[in-house]
N, C-alpha and C positions, 0 to 999 in steps of 0.2 A: 960423541954428543948425539943424543937422540933426536928424532924428528921434532918431537914436542919442544925440546930445549932450543933447537935451531929456530923454530917458528917463534918462540918466545923472544929470543934475541933479536930477530928481525922486527918484531913488534916494538921492542924497546927502542931500537934504532929509529923506527918510523916515528915514535912518540917524541924522541929527542929532536928529530928534524922539525916537527911541527912546533915544538916549544922554542927552538932556536929562531924559527920564523917570526915568532912574536917578540923577539928581542931578549930572551932570557936563557941563561945557562941551566943545565941540569944539575942543580945543587943537591936537591933532595934525592933520597934513594927510591928508585922505581921498582917496588916489589909487590904491590897490591894486585891481586887477581880481580877478575870481574866479581866473584862472590865476595871478596873482601871489601870491594867498593860498595856493593849492595849492603853488606853487613854493617858497615859503619853508619850508614843512614838508618838502617833498620834498628840498630842499637840505640841511636839517639831518639828516634821516634818512641821506641820502647813502650808498647801498649801496657806493660806491667808497671810502668812508672806513671805517666800521665793518665792512663786509663783507669788506674786504681786510685791514685792520690787526688784526682779531680772528679771522682765519681759522683760526689754530692751535687755537682752542678746539674746533673740529670735527675738523680733520685729525689732531690729536694727541690726540683723544678717542675717539669711536666710529667714526672713519674716514668712509667714503663715506655711510653711513646717517645720519650727523650732518647732512649736507647734503640728501640725497635725501628723508629722512623728517623730520629735525629742523628744517630751515629752514621748511617750510610750517607745522609744528606751532607753532614759536616765533612766526611771523608771525601765526598765528591768535590766539595769546594777546595780542599787542600790539593786534591788530584789535578784540578785545573791548573793551579800554579806549577805543580811538578811537571806536567806535560809541556807547558810553555817553556819553562826553564831548561828542561831536558833538550829541547830542540836547539837552544842557544849553546848549551854546554857541549854539544857535539861539534859545533863549529869553532868554539874557543875554549879548549880544555886546559885551563891554567888554575893554579892554586889561587884562592881568593877570587874564584870565578865571578861572583856578582860584581865586585869592584871593577874588574877588567871589562866585563860586559857593559857596565854603565859608562865606562870611559870610551871604549871602542865604538859602541853603537851611538853614543851621544858626544860628550866632550869632557874636558877635565873636571868641570864643575859637577856634572851629573855622576861621574865616577866617584868623585870625592864625597858627595852626599850619600850615594849608595853605600860606600865603605863605612861611613860613620853610622848610618842606620843599622847596617848589618853587624858591625862590631859591637855597638852598644847592646843590641839585642842578644848577641851570642854570649857576651860576658855575663850579663844579668840572668839569662836563661840558664847558664851553667850554675849560677848561684841558686836559682829556683829549683833546678833538678836535684841538686844535692840537699837542699832544705827539705824537699819532698822525701828524699831518701832518709833523712834524719827523722822526720815525723813518722814515716813508715816503721823505722827501727824502734822508735819509742812506743808506737801503738802495738807492734808485734811482740817485742821482747822486753819492753819497759817494765811491765808487771812482774816478769820473772827476775829481772835484775835489780828491781827497786830504783829504777832510773828516774831522776827528777828533771823536768824540763825547765831549765833556766837559761838566761841569755849566755852565761859563761859556758855551760855544758853544750849549748847549741853551737856556739862559735868554735869551741875547741874540737868538737866532733867534726864540724865542717872543715876546719883547718887540716886535721889529720886525713880525712877522706879525700879532700881535694889535693893535698900534698902527695898522697899515694898515687892518685890518677896522673898527676904531673910527672912524678918520678918514672912511672911506667912509660909515659910518652917520651920522656927524656932519653930512655934507653934504646930507642929505635923504633921505626915503623914496623919492623918485622915482628917484634913482640906485641906491639899494639894491634897489628892486623890479626895475629893468632888469637888474641883475647877477644877481639870484636867478632871474629869468625865463630868462636865458641859462644859468644853472646847471642849471635843470630840463632844458632841451634838451641841454646838454652831458652830463649824467649819463645820459640816455636813449641818446644816440648812442654814448658811450664804452662803456657796458655792452654794447650790441649788438655793437660792433666787437670788444671784448675777447672776447665769447663766440664770435664767428666765428673770430677768430684762434686761440683755444684749440681749437676743433673742427678747424680746418685743420691744427693742429700735433699733434693727438692721434695716438699710435701705433696706436690701435684704439678702437673704440666699445664698451667693456665696460659697458653700461648696468646690469648686475647689480651692479656696484660701488656704485652709488648707493643700493642697498637692502641692502647687506651690512654687518652689524654686526661691529665689531672692538673690541679693547680695547687702546688705545695709552697708557693711563695709566702713570705712572712713567717709567722710562728709555726704554721703547720709543717714547714720544712726546716725548722731549727734556725730560721733567719739567715739561711745561706743567701737567699735573694730577698729583697724588700717586696712588699705586697704589690703585685702587678697583675695584669690580666693573664688568662690561660695561654693565649697565643703568644703574648710577649715573653712569658717565662719559657715557652718552648724555644723561641729564638735565642734567648739567653743561654739555654742549655746546649746550643750548638757550639759554645765555647769549649765543651768537653772534647769532642772530636777534633775541632779546629786547632786547639791548643796542643792536643796530644800528637796529631799528625803534622808536626813540624820537624825540622832538622834534616830533611832530605837534601838540603843544600850542602851537607857534609860531603856528598859524593863529588860535588864540583870542587870543594876546597882541597880535596886530596887527589885532584886530577894529575898533578905532577909526580905522584907516587904510584899511579895506577897504570898497568900495562894495557895497551890498546885503549887509551883513555877516551878517544872520540866515539868509540862504540860502548865501552863499559860504563862510563859515567852516566849517560842518559838512561841506560837500562837500570843502573843501580838506583837512580832517583825514582823512576816510575815504579819499579817493582817493589821497592821498599814501602811505598805508599799502598800499593795494591795488596800486598800480603799483610801489612799492618791493619788495613781496613777489614780484610776478611777474617783474620784470626781474632782481631779485637772484637768484631761483631759477634762471633761465636762465643767468645769468652764472656762478654758483658751480657749477652742475652741469657746465657746459662746462669749467670749470677742473679739476674732479675727474676728468673723462674724459681730460683732457690729461696728467695726472700719469703718468709712466712706471711707477712702482711705489708702491703705497700705504704699504708698510712703510718704504721709504726716505724718502718724503715726511713721514711721522709723525716720524721721527728729527730732521728739520730744525727742529722746534718753531716758534718765531715767525718763522723765516726762510723758511717754506715757499713763500710767494708768489714771492719773488725767485729761490729755488732752481729752481722749476719754469719760470719765465719764462726764466732763463738757459739752462736745459737744452733747451728746446723751441722758443723763438720767435726769429725773425730779429732781430738786434740793432737795426737801424734801426726796424723796426716796434715793437719793445719800447720803445725810448726815446720814440717818438711817443706811445704809450699811457701811459707813465710821466708825460709832461708833461701830458696831458689829465687824468689821475687827480690829479696834484698840484694843478692849477688847480681841479678839482672840490672837493678837500678844503679848499683855501683859501676857496672860496665857501661851503662848509659852515660853516666858522668865522664867516664874515661874517654869515650868516643867524642863527647862534646869538647873536652879539653883539646883533642886533636883538631877539631873543626875551628875552635877559637884561635889556636896558635897558628894555623895555616893562614887564617885571615889577617892576623897581626903581621905575620911574616911577609905576605904578599903586599900589603899596604905599605909596610916599612921599606920594602925593597925599592919602592918608588918614592921614598922620602915623605910619606903621608903622615907619619907620627913623630912626636918628640923622641929623641934618641934612636932614630931610625937605623943608624949604623949598627948599633948593638942588637936591636930587635930583629934585624934581617940577617944576622950572622947564623951560620950553620955549623954545628959541631963536626969536626973532622972525624971523630971516632964513631959517633952514632948517626951522623947524617940527618940530624933533626934540628929544628930552630929552637934551641934550648932557651934562650932569653925570652922568646915569644911564648913558649910553653909556660914558664914560671910567671911571667907577667900576667897572662890571662888568668892563671889559677889564683894569684894573689889578689887581683882586682875583683874576682868573683867572691872571695872570702870577705874582702873589705866591703863589698856591696851588702852582703848578708849582715855583717856586723853593724854597719851604719843604719840599715833599714830596721834592724831589731830595736834600735834605740828611740825611734820616732814613731808617732802616730798622728793622724789627722782626724779629729773627732773620735769616733768609735772604730774607725777603719785603720788597720796598720798600713803604714806607708809601703811596706813590703808588697802587700797584695796589689796595691795600686801600681807600683812600679813594674811588677810582673805583667800586669795588663798592658802597660805602656810598651814594654819590651817586645811583646808578641805583635803589637801594632807596628813597632819599628821593624821587626823582622819581615813582616809581610809587605811593608813599604819598600824595604830593600829588595824584595822579590819583584814587586810590580814595576819598579822604575826601569830596569833593563828590559822587562817584557814589553812595556809600552814603547821604549826606544827601538826595540827590535821590530815592532810592528811597522814603524815608519822607515827603518833603516834597511830592511831586507830588499834586495834588488838594486841597492846602490853600491858605491865603492866601499862603504863601511861593512856591508854584509852581502857580498856578491852571490854566494851560493850556500845552500844548506850543508850541514855536515853529513857524514856517512849514515848517521841515524836520522832518517828523514821522514817526517809525517806529512810533508807537503805544505805548500803555502796556505791553502784553504783552511786546513785544520789548525795550523799555527795561528792564523788570524782569528779563528773562532775562539780558541783557548785564551788568546791574548785579551780579547774583548771580555770574555767571561771572567778573567782575572781582575780586570778593572771593576766590574760589577761586584765581584766577591770582596774586593778590598774595601769598597764602600760599606758593605754589610758588616765586615769584621770591625771596621772603625766605629760604626754606629753602635753595635752591641758591646764593643770593648770599652766604651766610655760611659756606660750606664751605671747607676748606683748598684752596689756600693763603691764602684770604681770611677765615680764621676770626675775625680781630680785628674784622671788620666788625660782628659781633654786639655786641661790647662798645662799639664806637664809636656804633652806632645807639642802643643802650640809654642810653649816656651822654648823647647829644644829646637824647633824649626827656626824661631827668631834668632836665638843665640848662634845657631849654625850659620845663618845668613850673614850675621854681623861679622863672625870670624872669617868667613870667606871673603867678604868685601874688604875688611880691614887688613887681613894678613895673607891668607892662603892664595888669593887670586894672583898675587905677584910672585909668591914663593913656589907653590906646588906645580910641578910640571906634568904629573901624571905618568902613565906607563909609556914605554918607548914605542909609540905607535908608528910614527914616521912613515916609511914605505912598507909597513907591515903587510898590507894586502898583497903586494907583489911578492914579497918574501914567502908569505903563507901559501900562495898559489903554487909557487915552485916547490916548496917543501912538501905539500900534500901530494903533488904529482910524484915526487921522489919517493915518498913514503909508500904510496900505492904500488909503485914499481918494485920497491924492496920487498913488500909483503907478497906480491905476486910471484916474484922470483923464489921466495922461500917455500 
């Protein structure tokens, strides 16, 4: 056995000690490296998915400034949440991390609410990601294949796509980790090549365009946004980076499958945001520089990416890029299935869902939560099918629900962050984990997370998604009724008990084991 193998085994034993201290057995297979943990979050963020499919929120909003200034500002907002969550994840590295943090740092109720916000957001975001992949496929290859966009073709495509992602997840974390590792490299390479192609195809390098504010709301921007002021449409455009830079909680959800989780998980969270922000900025700025005319681009609305690529890029190069982007978007959905299933598994393990016994079961052969994987996939497809059939006025319910689910995700982020702000230094959270930014910085990022959550909520309920407000309030009311009427008496939460004492002893044993290795 090599020194590296010996060290790895010592790390695994240390991780198992910590997990046992929180009252759980090591049921899932712990095979993910630090890079794999990073790659799964980086793959879900996938700048080639949200960055391209939601591009019109910027180009049909404040124009070039929505990228040049808005992208780094929006990424900074997402980074604030990632840093605060990373600190908590180092102290409590478990699958379904947000749910456990909400319970441990608060109580049964806050954990239960966090779980439902996060679970609803993850299931519907999976649907949203794969619908984005579908529309990218139609825009990129539809003209070549004679593809017609109908509800039937959309749902069948989504069923096959999501089914393949679930099947790969079913077959073990080893295969999924290898594919998400590949996805990480593919996203890096494709983003760089796309940026170089855009720069090579640009008619000129008008860098001032990246910092020039415009107002393309209303008809000037293909009605992506209703007619509003210049500064307000800039704020609305922040939804592009904020919506794109989500999914980093996947690093926490796969904690029980990651070696040296207390170190690797927080790094995976933070670095997935950092590298997505940097490469996304380079890629999108290059695209904006390639656009022949910003006024004409804004009029294209949601078709702006394909319009610009058709106008400026060599057809062969264009289709090679399209293929790489499509594969990246498929792997983005694959990683999201992993995240969804681990959340379902963790919540069910503590009896939080109907049929929890089945949903928390783990395949003996593949060491994966098979029922949770397929349940998450089926729910995502049903969400897409149902939302395709309904509309409110001129706005599809699908777009409104997607806005709600991102609000739900960030709510699930901010709840444990706020709880941690008050719990640190008490018996609930006596000491930081080995990844330690210090109490002062954690407090700063926690406060900034609350401010950012208010901003996200305000811009997330603006027209054309104004129904998001009523849906969010309705969900909160229904959740409160269910808790008071049923779950308050039934749901016991995670096995906290004397967890703090057990954890302290386990961490000391783990540090000793690693030191001896």
